[in-house]
C-alpha positions in Angstrom: -2.2 30.5 -38.3 -4.8 30.1 -35.7 -4.9 26.9 -33.7 -7.8 24.5 -34.5 -10.7 24.5 -32.1 -10.5 21.9 -29.4 -12.1 20.6 -26.2 -10.2 22.9 -23.8 -11.9 21.5 -20.7 -10.7 18.0 -21.3 -7.2 19.0 -22.2 -7.0 21.2 -19.1 -8.3 18.4 -16.9 -5.8 16.0 -18.4 -2.9 18.3 -17.6 -4.1 18.9 -14.1 -4.3 15.2 -13.5 -0.7 14.8 -14.5 -1.2 13.3 -18.0 1.1 15.5 -20.0 0.3 13.9 -23.4 -2.7 12.4 -25.1 -0.7 9.1 -25.2 -0.3 9.0 -21.4 -4.1 9.4 -20.9 -4.8 6.8 -23.7 -2.5 4.3 -22.0 -4.2 4.9 -18.6 -7.6 4.3 -20.2 -6.5 1.4 -22.3 -7.6 3.0 -25.6 -5.8 4.2 -28.7 -4.4 7.7 -28.8 -6.7 8.5 -31.8 -9.7 8.1 -29.4 -8.2 10.8 -27.1 -7.6 13.1 -30.0 -11.3 12.8 -31.0 -12.4 13.6 -27.4 -10.1 16.7 -27.4 -11.6 17.9 -30.7 -14.1 20.7 -31.1 -17.1 18.3 -31.1 -16.1 15.3 -29.0 -18.1 12.2 -29.4 -20.1 10.9 -26.4 -18.0 8.1 -24.8 -19.2 4.6 -24.1 -20.5 4.2 -20.5 -17.4 2.2 -19.3 -15.1 4.9 -20.7 -17.3 7.7 -19.1 -16.7 6.1 -15.7 -13.0 5.7 -16.4 -12.6 9.3 -17.5 -14.5 10.8 -14.5 -12.5 8.6 -12.1 -9.1 9.5 -13.6 -9.8 13.2 -14.2 -12.0 13.9 -11.2 -14.7 15.7 -13.0 -18.1 14.9 -14.5 -18.6 14.5 -18.2 -20.1 18.0 -18.8 -17.2 19.6 -16.9 -14.9 17.7 -19.2 -16.5 19.3 -22.3 -18.8 16.5 -23.4 -22.4 17.1 -24.4 -24.8 14.2 -24.1 -26.5 13.2 -27.3 -30.1 14.4 -27.9 -32.7 12.4 -26.1 -30.3 11.3 -23.3 -30.6 12.4 -19.7 -27.9 14.7 -18.5 -25.4 12.7 -16.5 -25.1 12.9 -12.7 -21.9 14.5 -11.5 -19.8 11.4 -11.1 -16.9 13.2 -9.6 -18.7 14.2 -6.5 -19.6 10.6 -5.6 -16.2 9.1 -6.6 -14.1 11.6 -4.8 -16.5 11.6 -1.8 -16.0 7.9 -1.5 -12.2 8.3 -1.7 -12.2 10.9 0.9 -14.4 8.8 3.2 -11.9 6.0 2.7 -9.2 8.0 4.5 -11.6 9.1 7.3 -12.2 12.6 5.9 -15.9 12.5 4.9 -16.4 15.8 6.7 -14.1 17.7 4.3 -16.3 19.9 2.1 -16.4 18.9 -1.5 -15.1 21.4 -4.1 -16.8 22.3 -7.3 -15.7 20.3 -10.3 -13.9 23.3 -11.8 -11.8 23.8 -8.6 -9.1 21.3 -9.7 -5.6 22.1 -8.6 -2.7 22.3 -11.2 -0.4 19.3 -11.5 2.4 21.4 -9.7 0.5 21.0 -6.4 1.7 17.4 -6.1 5.4 18.5 -6.1 4.7 21.3 -3.7 3.0 19.1 -1.2 5.7 16.4 -1.6 8.4 19.0 -0.8 6.9 19.8 2.6 6.5 16.1 3.4 10.2 15.6 2.5 11.2 18.6 4.7 9.3 17.1 7.7 11.0 13.8 7.1 14.4 15.5 7.4 13.3 17.7 10.4 12.3 14.6 12.4 16.0 13.9 13.3 16.6 17.2 15.0 13.3 19.0 15.9 11.6 18.2 19.2 8.8 15.7 18.5 6.2 17.7 20.4 7.0 20.6 18.1 7.1 18.7 14.8 4.0 16.6 15.4 1.4 19.4 15.1 3.0 20.5 11.9 3.0 17.0 10.4 -0.7 16.5 11.3 -1.7 19.9 9.9 0.2 19.1 6.7 -1.7 15.8 6.5 -5.0 17.7 6.9 -4.0 19.8 3.9 -3.3 16.7 1.9 -6.7 15.3 2.7 -8.3 18.5 1.3 -6.1 18.3 -1.8 -7.4 14.8 -2.5 -10.7 16.4 -3.3 -9.1 18.8 -5.8 -6.8 16.5 -7.7 -7.1 13.5 -10.0 -5.2 10.9 -11.8 -1.4 10.8 -11.4 -1.4 14.1 -9.5 -3.8 12.7 -7.0 -1.8 9.5 -6.5 1.3 11.5 -5.9 -0.5 13.6 -3.3 -1.9 10.4 -1.7 1.6 8.9 -1.5 3.0 12.0 0.2 -0.1 12.0 2.5 0.6 8.4 3.5 4.2 9.3 4.4 3.0 12.3 6.4 0.6 10.1 8.4 3.4 7.5 8.9 5.7 10.2 10.3 3.0 11.4 12.7 2.3 7.8 13.7 6.1 7.2 14.3 6.3 10.3 16.5 3.2 9.2 18.5 4.5 5.7 19.1 8.3 6.1 19.5 8.5 9.7 20.8 5.3 10.4 22.6 4.6 6.7 23.7 0.9 6.9 22.7 0.2 3.6 21.1 -3.6 4.0 20.9 -3.2 7.2 19.0 -0.5 5.8 16.8 -2.7 2.9 15.8 -5.4 5.3 14.5 -2.9 7.5 12.7 -1.2 4.5 11.0 -4.6 3.3 9.8 -5.1 6.7 8.1 -1.6 6.2 6.6 -2.5 2.8 5.2 -5.7 4.1 3.7 -3.8 6.9 2.0 -1.3 4.4 0.7 -4.2 2.5 -0.8 -5.4 5.7 -2.6 -1.8 6.0 -4.0 -1.7 2.3 -4.8 1.8 2.3 -3.3 2.5 -1.2 -1.9 6.0 -0.4 -0.5 4.9 2.4 1.8 1.9 0.2 2.6 4.4 -2.5 3.7 6.3 0.0 5.9 3.1 1.2 7.5 1.9 -2.4 8.3 5.3 -3.2 9.8 5.0 -0.2 12.1 1.6 -1.4 13.2 3.2 -4.7 14.3 5.2 -2.8 17.0 2.0 -1.9 18.9 0.8 -5.4 19.8 4.5 -6.6 20.2 5.1 -4.0 22.9 2.1 -5.5 24.7 3.4 -9.1 24.3 0.7 -10.0 21.8 2.8 -12.1 19.4 0.0 -13.5 17.2 -1.3 -10.1 16.3 2.3 -8.8 15.6 3.1 -11.8 13.4 -0.2 -11.4 11.5 0.7 -7.8 10.7 4.2 -8.8 9.6 2.8 -11.4 7.2 0.7 -8.6 5.7 3.7 -6.3 5.5 5.8 -8.9 3.7 2.9 -9.6 1.3 2.8 -5.9 0.3 6.6 -5.8 -0.1 6.4 -8.7 -2.6 4.2 -6.5 -4.7 7.2 -4.1 -4.8 9.8 -4.1 -6.2 11.3 -4.0 -2.7 14.9 -3.0 -2.1 17.4 -5.0 0.1 17.1 -2.3 2.7 13.4 -2.6 3.0 13.5 -6.4 3.1 16.2 -6.4 5.8 14.3 -3.8 7.8 11.2 -6.1 7.8 13.4 -8.8 9.2 14.7 -6.4 11.9 11.1 -5.3 12.8 10.0 -8.9 13.2 13.1 -9.6 15.2 12.2 -6.7 17.5 8.7 -8.1 17.9 10.0 -11.6 18.7 12.4 -10.2 21.2 9.6 -8.3 22.9 7.6 -11.5 23.1 10.6 -13.5 24.6 11.6 -15.4 21.4 15.2 -14.3 21.3 16.5 -17.3 19.3 14.0 -16.6 16.5 14.9 -13.0 16.7 18.7 -13.7 16.2 17.9 -15.9 13.3 15.9 -13.1 11.6 18.7 -10.7 12.2 21.2 -13.1 10.6 18.9 -13.4 7.6 18.7 -9.6 7.4 22.5 -9.4 7.4 22.5 -11.8 4.5 19.9 -9.8 2.6 21.9 -6.6 2.9 25.1 -8.4 1.9 23.4 -9.8 -1.2 21.6 -6.6 -2.2 19.1 -6.2 -5.0 18.9 -4.1 -8.1 16.1 -2.1 -6.7 16.6 1.4 -5.1 15.4 2.1 -1.6 12.5 4.5 -1.4 13.5 8.0 -0.2 11.3 7.7 2.9 13.3 4.7 4.2 15.7 6.9 6.1 15.4 5.2 9.5 17.3 2.0 8.6 20.9 1.3 7.7 23.4 -1.5 8.3 24.4 0.3 11.5 20.7 0.4 12.7 20.5 -3.4 12.0 23.6 -3.8 14.2 21.8 -1.8 16.9 18.8 -4.3 16.7 21.3 -7.1 17.0 23.0 -5.7 20.0 19.7 -5.3 21.9 18.6 -8.8 21.0 22.0 -10.2 22.2 21.5 -8.4 25.4 18.0 -9.9 25.9 19.4 -13.3 25.1 22.0 -12.9 27.8 25.0 -12.9 25.4 26.6 -10.0 27.2 30.1 -10.0 25.8 28.7 -10.2 22.2 26.2 -7.5 23.0 28.9 -5.2 24.4 31.1 -5.7 21.3 28.2 -5.1 18.9 26.9 -2.0 20.7 30.3 -0.4 21.0 30.8 -1.0 17.3 27.5 0.7 16.6 28.5 3.7 18.8 31.7 4.1 16.8 29.9 3.8 13.4 26.8 5.8 14.2 26.7 9.1 12.2 26.9 12.3 14.3 23.4 13.2 13.3 21.9 10.1 14.9 21.2 11.7 18.3 18.0 9.8 19.0 19.6 6.4 18.3 22.6 7.3 20.4 20.5 7.5 23.5 19.1 4.0 22.8 22.7 2.6 22.4 23.9 4.3 25.6 20.8 2.8 27.4 21.5 -0.7 26.0 25.2 -0.5 27.0 24.1 0.5 30.4 21.8 -2.5 30.6 24.7 -4.8 29.5 26.9 -3.5 32.3 24.1 -3.7 34.8 23.5 -7.3 33.9 27.2 -8.0 34.1 27.3 -6.7 37.6 29.1 -3.5 36.8 26.9 -0.8 38.4 29.5 2.1 38.0 29.8 1.5 34.2 26.1 1.1 33.9 25.5 4.4 35.6 28.1 6.1 33.5 26.3 5.0 30.2 22.9 5.9 31.7 24.1 9.4 32.5 25.5 9.8 28.9 22.0 8.8 27.7 20.5 11.5 29.9 23.0 14.1 28.6 21.9 13.3 25.1 18.2 13.3 26.0 18.6 16.9 27.3 19.6 17.8 23.7 17.2 15.7 21.8 14.3 14.1 23.5 13.4 10.5 22.6 10.9 8.5 24.7 12.4 5.2 23.7 15.8 6.3 25.0 14.3 7.3 28.4 12.5 4.0 28.5 15.9 2.3 28.2 17.3 4.4 31.1 14.4 3.6 33.4 14.8 -0.1 32.6 18.5 0.1 33.7 17.6 1.9 36.9 15.1 -0.9 37.8 17.9 -3.5 37.1 20.2 -1.6 39.4 17.8 -2.0 42.4 20.3 -4.3 44.2 22.9 -1.5 44.1 20.6 1.4 45.0 22.6 2.4 48.0 25.8 2.7 45.9 26.9 6.3 45.4 26.9 5.9 41.6 23.3 4.8 41.6 22.3 7.7 44.0 24.0 10.1 41.6 22.0 8.6 38.7 18.8 9.1 40.7 19.7 12.8 41.2 19.8 13.1 37.4 16.9 10.9 36.7 14.4 12.3 39.2 14.3 16.0 38.5 11.0 17.8 38.7 10.1 17.4 35.1 11.1 13.7 34.8 9.4 12.8 38.0 6.1 14.3 36.9 6.5 12.7 33.5 7.1 9.3 35.0 4.0 9.5 37.3 1.8 10.7 34.4 2.6 7.6 32.3 
């Protein structure tokens, strides 16, 4: 038997927006499923104005493109999709992206495809040189911005969430690897705006916490604390996992340490340890791959170092070095640098230089600006021993042509 005639345009738009059934669309609109069935019939009734707006917003097309015909005597509706999507694109700083025709909607599979590349970039961060990965992440984000104009509903939210992660990755590279705080601030703002388009408070929390690093590195505690308050507010909209909550404590501890408040920082780290031990029933988001209990111990060791608790810092950092996975090359350079700083502060220049050289060995394999910063801090601390042979040998390693030019360019 032949299938009954129906509103093919609305049904296609529903599928493209990620609503696989009439019930899913009805739930999103707050109407009964019978209403959606009527709209997908051969002669769909003209919806109420409020539902017109909801339909065009969810499905990304104007009413005529969705298969509706205005009743006789009514003006033909303006293409709502163009204004709605245009406003959304402008919200993520992309007003210059040309708008697509209402019929150029991408299929729902585009969200999974875009997510897959975002996920691959997340994994590549731990081994690919940051200067190589960064252009690819930014180009992928540019693609995501264009896809926002060609998707709607759940499909669009999925793309927006992956876009937020891509911008977050680019911002992390800019701040931690390339040491460009101004550029990172702009990129993280784009990430936060994309998270808003996805209505994803957890990645919004992570982005806000990253923005706190920027003023903290400049010693601007009030600005850092304000951003952490915002990050914790978003996390409460969760549900947040124990890992995310503990990481927020660790970030705030790092900010307090940078601003000279080591006692507060140690208290925050103790709280983070309690949170991890207690756990929650909520799973950690897949993108939270930069934090583990070992990473928390690394935060603790650095804070103990800054507090002058050298024996405790040495014990903590050596434990981190033993427990650190073999793939954590970037973090290993930071741990070597902190161990070097412990020995320098303890008056052991030879051991300090040995750890600093291990960090340089690792940096030759996997560059990490934060690791090099640690080595340079150690060398400054070794100024009283600069005529010792071990320090001169370190200088030979530290001041090659490339590293000298890089240091002068900073």
